C-alpha positions as CSV (number, residue, x, y, z in Angstrom):
1,X,137.1,23.7,-203.3
2,X,134.6,21.6,-205.4
3,X,136.8,18.9,-206.9
4,X,134.0,17.9,-209.5
5,X,134.0,21.6,-211.1
6,X,137.3,23.1,-210.0
7,X,135.2,25.7,-208.6
8,X,135.8,27.6,-205.3
9,X,132.6,27.1,-203.0
10,X,133.6,29.0,-199.7
11,X,136.5,30.5,-198.2
12,X,137.4,30.0,-194.3
13,X,139.6,32.4,-192.2
14,X,142.1,30.4,-190.2
15,X,142.7,30.6,-186.6
16,X,144.5,33.4,-184.9
17,X,147.2,33.0,-182.3
18,X,144.5,33.8,-179.8
19,X,142.0,31.7,-181.0
20,X,144.8,28.8,-181.0
21,X,145.8,29.2,-177.5
22,X,142.4,29.4,-176.3
23,X,141.6,26.0,-178.1
24,X,144.4,24.3,-176.6
25,X,143.8,25.9,-173.4
26,X,140.1,24.6,-173.4
27,X,141.7,21.1,-174.4
28,X,144.0,21.3,-171.2
29,X,141.0,21.8,-168.8
30,X,139.0,19.4,-170.7
31,X,141.6,16.7,-170.0
32,X,141.9,17.9,-166.4
33,X,138.2,16.9,-166.1
34,X,138.1,13.7,-168.2
35,X,140.8,12.1,-166.5
36,X,139.1,11.7,-163.2
37,X,135.7,10.4,-165.1
38,X,135.1,6.6,-165.3
39,X,135.1,4.2,-168.4
40,X,131.1,4.0,-168.5
41,X,130.6,8.0,-168.4
42,X,133.0,8.1,-171.6
43,X,131.5,5.2,-173.0
44,X,128.0,6.9,-172.9
45,X,129.3,10.3,-174.3
46,X,130.9,7.9,-177.2
47,X,127.8,6.2,-177.9
48,X,125.7,9.3,-177.9
49,X,128.7,11.0,-180.5
50,X,128.0,8.0,-182.6
51,X,124.5,8.3,-182.6
52,X,124.5,11.8,-183.8
53,X,127.0,10.7,-186.6
54,X,124.5,8.0,-187.9
55,X,121.8,10.3,-187.4
56,X,123.2,13.1,-189.4
57,X,124.6,10.9,-192.6
58,X,122.3,12.6,-194.9
59,X,124.1,16.0,-194.4
60,X,127.5,14.5,-193.3
61,X,128.2,12.3,-196.3
62,X,127.5,15.0,-199.0
63,X,129.7,17.1,-197.2
64,X,132.7,14.7,-197.9
65,X,131.6,14.5,-201.4
66,X,131.6,17.9,-202.2
67,X,135.1,18.7,-200.3
68,X,137.2,15.9,-201.6
69,X,135.2,13.9,-204.5
70,X,134.7,10.5,-203.0
71,X,131.4,8.9,-204.4
72,X,128.5,9.5,-202.3
73,X,127.9,5.7,-201.7
74,X,131.7,5.6,-200.2
75,X,131.1,8.6,-198.1
76,X,128.1,7.0,-196.6
77,X,129.9,4.1,-195.7
78,X,132.9,6.1,-194.3
79,X,130.3,7.7,-191.7
80,X,128.7,4.3,-190.9
81,X,132.4,3.0,-190.7
82,X,133.4,5.8,-188.1
83,X,130.5,5.1,-186.1
84,X,130.9,1.7,-185.7
85,X,134.6,2.4,-184.4
86,X,133.4,4.7,-182.0
87,X,131.0,2.0,-180.4
88,X,133.8,-0.6,-180.6
89,X,135.8,1.7,-178.3
90,X,133.2,2.5,-176.0
91,X,132.3,-1.3,-175.7
92,X,136.1,-2.2,-175.3
93,X,138.3,0.6,-174.0
94,X,138.0,-0.3,-170.2
95,X,139.1,-4.1,-171.3
96,X,141.9,-2.7,-173.3
97,X,143.5,-0.7,-170.3
98,X,142.6,-2.7,-167.6
99,X,145.1,-3.4,-164.7
100,X,147.6,-6.3,-164.9
101,X,148.5,-8.0,-162.0
102,X,152.1,-9.6,-161.7
103,X,151.7,-13.4,-161.0
104,X,154.6,-13.7,-158.5
105,X,154.9,-10.2,-156.7
106,X,157.4,-11.8,-154.4
107,X,160.2,-12.2,-157.3
108,X,160.1,-8.4,-157.0
109,X,160.1,-8.3,-153.2
110,X,156.3,-7.2,-153.2
111,X,153.3,-8.1,-151.4
112,X,151.6,-7.1,-154.9
113,X,152.7,-5.4,-158.1
114,X,150.6,-4.2,-161.3
115,X,150.8,-2.2,-164.1
116,X,147.8,0.4,-165.0
117,X,147.3,2.6,-168.3
118,X,146.4,6.3,-167.4
119,X,145.9,8.8,-170.0
120,X,148.7,11.5,-170.7
121,X,147.3,14.8,-171.5
122,X,146.2,16.6,-174.9
123,X,147.2,15.1,-178.0
124,X,147.6,17.0,-181.4
125,X,146.4,15.2,-184.5
126,X,147.1,16.1,-188.1
127,X,145.2,14.6,-190.2
128,X,144.3,14.0,-194.4
129,X,141.8,15.0,-196.7
130,X,141.0,11.3,-198.1
131,X,138.9,10.1,-195.3
132,X,137.8,13.3,-193.6
133,X,135.8,11.6,-191.0
134,X,137.3,8.2,-190.5
135,X,140.9,9.1,-190.3
136,X,140.1,11.7,-187.6
137,X,137.8,9.1,-185.3
138,X,140.4,6.4,-185.3
139,X,142.4,8.5,-183.6
140,X,139.8,10.5,-181.6
141,X,137.7,7.6,-180.4
142,X,140.5,5.7,-178.4
143,X,142.0,8.9,-177.4
144,X,138.8,10.1,-175.8
145,X,137.9,6.6,-174.6
146,X,141.2,6.7,-172.5
147,X,140.4,10.0,-171.3
148,X,142.8,12.4,-173.4
149,X,142.0,15.3,-175.1
150,X,142.4,15.9,-178.8
151,X,143.1,18.9,-181.1
152,X,143.0,18.4,-184.6
153,X,144.8,20.1,-187.4
154,X,143.0,18.9,-190.5
155,X,144.0,19.2,-194.0
156,X,143.4,22.6,-195.2
157,X,140.9,21.4,-198.3
158,X,138.4,19.9,-196.1
159,X,137.2,22.8,-193.4
160,X,133.6,21.6,-193.4
161,X,134.6,18.2,-192.0
162,X,136.8,19.7,-189.6
163,X,134.5,22.3,-188.0
164,X,131.7,19.6,-188.1
165,X,134.1,17.2,-186.0
166,X,134.9,20.5,-183.7
167,X,131.4,19.9,-182.1
168,X,130.5,16.4,-182.6
169,X,131.9,15.1,-179.4
170,X,130.7,17.8,-177.0
171,X,127.0,17.7,-178.7
172,X,127.5,14.0,-177.5
173,X,128.1,15.1,-173.9
174,X,132.0,15.4,-173.7
175,X,133.3,18.5,-171.7
176,X,133.8,21.4,-173.9
177,X,137.3,21.5,-175.3
178,X,137.9,17.6,-175.1
179,X,138.3,17.6,-178.9
180,X,138.8,20.9,-180.8
181,X,139.6,21.7,-184.7
182,X,142.6,24.2,-185.3
183,X,142.0,25.9,-188.5
184,X,145.5,26.4,-189.2
185,X,148.2,26.3,-192.2
186,X,150.9,23.4,-192.1
187,X,153.6,26.5,-191.1
188,X,152.1,26.8,-187.9
189,X,152.0,23.1,-186.4
190,X,155.5,23.4,-185.1
191,X,154.2,25.9,-182.9
192,X,151.2,23.8,-181.6
193,X,153.9,20.7,-181.1
194,X,156.3,22.9,-179.2
195,X,153.4,24.2,-176.8
196,X,154.2,22.5,-173.4
197,X,150.4,21.8,-173.1
198,X,150.6,19.4,-176.0
199,X,152.0,16.0,-174.7
200,X,151.9,14.0,-177.8
201,X,151.4,14.1,-181.5
202,X,149.8,11.8,-184.5
203,X,150.0,12.3,-188.3
204,X,148.5,10.4,-191.1
205,X,149.9,11.8,-194.3
206,X,152.7,12.1,-196.7
207,X,156.1,10.7,-195.8
208,X,157.8,14.3,-195.8
209,X,155.4,15.5,-193.3
210,X,155.7,12.9,-191.2
211,X,159.4,13.3,-190.8
212,X,159.1,16.9,-190.0
213,X,156.4,16.5,-187.3
214,X,158.8,13.4,-186.2
215,X,161.8,15.9,-185.8
216,X,160.0,18.4,-184.2
217,X,158.3,16.1,-181.6
218,X,161.4,14.3,-181.0
219,X,163.3,17.5,-180.1
220,X,160.6,18.1,-177.6
221,X,160.8,14.7,-176.3
222,X,157.1,14.2,-177.2
223,X,155.9,10.8,-178.7
224,X,154.4,10.4,-181.9
225,X,152.3,7.9,-184.2
226,X,152.8,8.4,-188.0
227,X,150.8,6.7,-190.5
228,X,152.2,7.5,-193.8
229,X,152.3,6.6,-197.5
230,X,152.3,2.9,-199.0
231,X,152.9,1.2,-202.5
232,X,151.1,-2.2,-201.5
233,X,151.8,-5.2,-203.7
234,X,148.9,-7.3,-204.6
235,X,150.4,-10.7,-205.5
236,X,148.3,-13.1,-207.8
237,X,149.9,-16.6,-207.9
238,X,149.6,-19.4,-210.5
239,X,147.0,-20.9,-207.8
240,X,144.9,-18.1,-207.4
241,X,141.1,-18.0,-208.1
242,X,141.8,-15.6,-210.7
243,X,138.3,-14.1,-211.2
244,X,138.0,-13.2,-207.6
245,X,141.3,-12.0,-207.8
246,X,140.3,-9.7,-210.6
247,X,137.1,-8.4,-209.4
248,X,138.8,-7.7,-206.2
249,X,141.9,-5.9,-207.5
250,X,139.6,-3.2,-209.2
251,X,137.9,-2.7,-206.2
252,X,141.3,-2.4,-204.4
253,X,142.6,-0.1,-206.6
254,X,139.7,2.4,-207.1
255,X,138.1,2.6,-203.6
256,X,138.2,6.3,-202.8
257,X,139.1,7.2,-206.2
258,X,142.3,5.5,-205.6
259,X,143.3,7.8,-203.0
260,X,144.3,5.6,-200.0
261,X,147.5,4.4,-198.7
262,X,146.2,1.0,-198.5
263,X,144.7,0.7,-201.9
264,X,146.6,-1.9,-203.6
265,X,149.0,-0.1,-206.2
266,X,151.5,-2.7,-207.8
267,X,150.0,-5.9,-209.1
268,X,152.5,-8.7,-209.2
269,X,151.3,-11.4,-211.7
270,X,152.6,-14.9,-212.1
271,X,153.6,-15.4,-215.7
272,X,151.3,-18.6,-215.8
273,X,148.3,-16.3,-215.5
274,X,149.8,-13.0,-216.5
275,X,148.2,-12.5,-219.6
276,X,144.8,-13.5,-218.6
277,X,144.8,-11.3,-215.6
278,X,145.9,-8.3,-217.6
279,X,143.5,-8.8,-220.4
280,X,140.6,-9.4,-217.4
281,X,141.8,-6.6,-215.1
282,X,141.8,-4.2,-218.0
283,X,138.5,-4.8,-219.3
284,X,137.3,-4.2,-215.5
285,X,138.8,-0.8,-215.1
286,X,137.8,0.4,-218.5
287,X,134.0,-0.6,-217.7
288,X,134.0,1.6,-214.4
289,X,132.0,4.8,-214.8
290,X,133.6,8.1,-214.3
291,X,131.6,11.0,-213.2
292,X,129.8,13.0,-210.9
293,X,130.4,11.5,-207.5
294,X,126.8,12.4,-206.3
295,X,125.5,9.7,-208.9
296,X,124.8,6.4,-207.3
297,X,125.8,4.8,-210.7
298,X,129.5,6.6,-210.5
299,X,132.4,4.1,-209.6
300,X,135.2,6.8,-209.7
301,X,135.0,10.4,-208.8
302,X,137.5,13.3,-209.4
303,X,140.7,13.7,-207.6
304,X,140.6,15.7,-204.5
305,X,143.2,18.3,-205.9
306,X,144.4,19.9,-209.1
307,X,147.9,19.3,-207.6
308,X,147.4,15.4,-207.5
309,X,145.8,15.0,-211.0
310,X,148.8,16.8,-212.3
311,X,151.0,14.4,-210.4
312,X,149.5,11.5,-212.1
313,X,149.7,13.0,-215.3
314,X,153.5,13.3,-214.6
315,X,154.1,9.6,-213.6
316,X,152.3,8.5,-216.9
317,X,154.2,10.7,-219.2
318,X,157.4,9.4,-217.4
319,X,156.5,5.7,-217.7
320,X,155.4,6.1,-221.2
321,X,158.7,8.0,-221.9
322,X,160.5,4.7,-220.7
323,X,158.5,2.4,-222.7
324,X,155.8,1.4,-220.4
325,X,152.6,-0.2,-221.8
326,X,149.2,1.3,-221.2
327,X,146.4,-0.9,-221.6
328,X,143.3,1.2,-220.4
329,X,143.1,5.2,-219.8
330,X,146.2,7.3,-219.1
331,X,144.8,10.4,-220.9
332,X,142.9,12.9,-218.6
333,X,139.6,13.9,-219.8
334,X,138.9,17.4,-221.1
335,X,136.3,19.4,-219.1
336,X,135.9,20.8,-215.6
337,X,137.1,19.3,-212.6
338,X,140.1,17.2,-211.6
339,X,139.0,13.6,-213.4
340,X,141.6,11.0,-214.4
341,X,140.8,7.6,-216.0
342,X,141.2,4.2,-214.4
343,X,144.7,3.4,-216.0
344,X,146.4,0.1,-216.3
345,X,150.3,0.5,-216.7
346,X,152.3,-2.5,-217.8
347,X,156.0,-3.2,-218.5
348,X,157.1,-1.2,-215.6
349,X,160.8,-0.8,-215.0
350,X,163.2,0.7,-212.4
351,X,163.6,3.2,-214.6
352,X,160.2,4.7,-214.1
353,X,159.2,7.1,-211.4
354,X,156.2,4.6,-211.0
355,X,158.3,1.8,-210.0
356,X,159.1,3.6,-206.6
357,X,156.5,6.4,-206.2
358,X,153.3,6.2,-204.9
359,X,150.5,7.0,-207.7
360,X,147.4,8.6,-205.4
361,X,144.6,7.8,-207.9
362,X,143.0,5.1,-209.8
363,X,146.4,4.0,-211.4
364,X,147.4,0.4,-211.3
365,X,150.9,-0.8,-212.2
366,X,151.2,-4.5,-213.4
367,X,154.2,-6.9,-213.4
368,X,155.0,-10.3,-214.6
369,X,156.8,-12.3,-212.2
370,X,158.6,-15.7,-212.8
371,X,158.2,-17.1,-209.4
372,X,157.4,-16.4,-205.8
373,X,160.8,-15.4,-205.2
374,X,160.5,-12.6,-207.5
375,X,157.4,-11.5,-206.6
376,X,158.6,-11.2,-203.2
377,X,161.6,-9.3,-204.2
378,X,159.7,-6.7,-205.9
379,X,156.9,-6.3,-203.3
380,X,159.8,-5.5,-200.8
381,X,161.6,-3.5,-203.2
382,X,160.2,-0.4,-201.9
383,X,160.7,2.0,-198.9
384,X,157.0,1.9,-197.9
385,X,155.9,-1.3,-195.9
386,X,152.2,-0.4,-195.1
387,X,150.0,-3.4,-196.3
388,X,149.8,-6.2,-198.8
389,X,147.6,-8.7,-200.3
390,X,148.2,-12.1,-201.5
391,X,146.0,-14.6,-203.7
392,X,146.6,-18.3,-203.5
393,X,145.2,-21.7,-202.9
394,X,148.8,-23.3,-202.1
395,X,149.2,-23.2,-198.2
396,X,153.1,-23.3,-198.6
397,X,153.0,-20.2,-200.6
398,X,150.9,-18.7,-198.3
399,X,153.4,-19.4,-195.4
400,X,156.2,-18.0,-197.6
401,X,154.7,-14.5,-198.5
402,X,153.2,-14.2,-194.7
403,X,156.9,-14.5,-193.3
404,X,158.8,-12.8,-196.2
405,X,156.3,-9.7,-197.0
406,X,157.9,-6.3,-195.2
407,X,154.5,-4.8,-194.2
408,X,152.4,-4.0,-191.1
409,X,149.7,-6.2,-192.8
410,X,149.1,-9.2,-195.0
411,X,145.9,-10.1,-196.6
412,X,145.3,-13.5,-197.7
413,X,142.5,-13.9,-200.8
414,X,141.3,-10.3,-199.8
415,X,141.7,-6.8,-200.0
416,X,143.6,-4.8,-197.6
417,X,141.3,-2.6,-195.2
418,X,141.3,-1.1,-191.8
419,X,139.1,-2.8,-189.0
420,X,138.8,-1.3,-185.4
421,X,139.5,-5.0,-184.4
422,X,143.0,-5.2,-186.0
423,X,146.2,-3.1,-185.5
424,X,146.9,-0.5,-188.5
425,X,150.4,0.7,-189.3
426,X,153.5,0.2,-191.2
427,X,157.2,-0.3,-191.2
428,X,160.1,1.3,-193.2
429,X,159.0,4.7,-194.3
430,X,155.2,3.8,-193.8
431,X,155.4,4.9,-190.4
432,X,155.9,4.0,-186.7
433,X,153.4,3.0,-184.3
434,X,149.8,1.8,-184.4
435,X,146.2,2.5,-184.6
436,X,143.1,1.0,-183.9
437,X,142.6,-2.0,-181.9
438,X,144.0,-2.4,-178.1
439,X,147.4,-1.1,-179.4
440,X,145.8,1.8,-180.9
441,X,144.1,3.2,-177.6
442,X,147.6,2.3,-175.6
443,X,150.1,4.5,-177.9
444,X,148.7,7.5,-175.8
445,X,148.5,6.1,-172.4
446,X,151.2,6.0,-169.7
447,X,152.1,2.5,-168.5
448,X,152.6,3.0,-165.1
449,X,154.2,0.3,-162.8
450,X,152.7,0.1,-159.1
451,X,154.9,-1.9,-156.7
452,X,153.4,-2.7,-153.0
453,X,155.7,-3.9,-150.3
């Protein structure tokens, strides 16, 4: 479906059970071949695949825009970021997985003792539509560089991206089957997870989906990594550089048309600067250009799905009925496509769904807080704990929030973003485990201890 027009572009047939079985078997065979290859060989394949991704950006980026509506500018940035992450793991996988010698082996009665990281097998990835390439690459690059094989069950509304990734790594030189796409509906994921040839699974998506996958994998004693929802706070203290905070707040809220787990969603602003922040923030949000995501001048494209647009409409209607203020937006535009205007909601209370639920779109809630203690209380008053941002020039406030925020990351005077160099993941209902950095590649490895007498 093209979210810009709401029109059906093309239909794809799901893989039948025979095709799924064949692809799982291909992945298993590829793993058995890959685990005996060295890092240099795998790094060469990974760099070649990254080169292909860069070379094909003029066709790959519009594919993302057509499928889920992100602006073409941001689609190109996603492709570039993905290629960079592939090269990051090509350059660093061996260092991240190097053997570690025990300093004093005599303490365990050995002449030498050490630990080594080893690949574990075929890992299933259940991935979302909001970053159709990047979300997959940040799993696939470390998994393949560790010597594992990967199977992808992508979101059903991005089949072109799924099929593009199905061939990318093999075209770079990886063994046939080292990374394969499964075109299957969510209802068939359980059967794949329970297949004995699958050793672990990872999911990026909704909390209910994560709970379901974890329950299935747990019953099979299989490891999972889950990156689920977020309702990230963006805290603005009285000492903040307000103009920088406002300009960053706009980007942090509407990047990817507001459809990212680590978008800033709740803006907690000190009473001393609240009125000025709301005025400037609302003005900047109102100035954003909403339109065709293929147009270079567009800031915000459509939501990826009709249901996502309906969810935002319901959240705003509920907030309005409970007395919320809406300084910008709030009323969806008429016409084709699944557009929703940048929206700022104030006077949010716990009686409103917006207080607790994640708004997946260009909708911001702004809270007036009396002091840092109230800001921290509201920031942590959520079941989520993915990332967070704090704007302050006060070192004491900085230390207070870094220590007190219940989140997988805290960004000081900047917006939450994922980097290959930093571990990524959350606490509470935002998930378990970590992606990216050294921690991400080690999630799907066996840490083996070796003792020598």
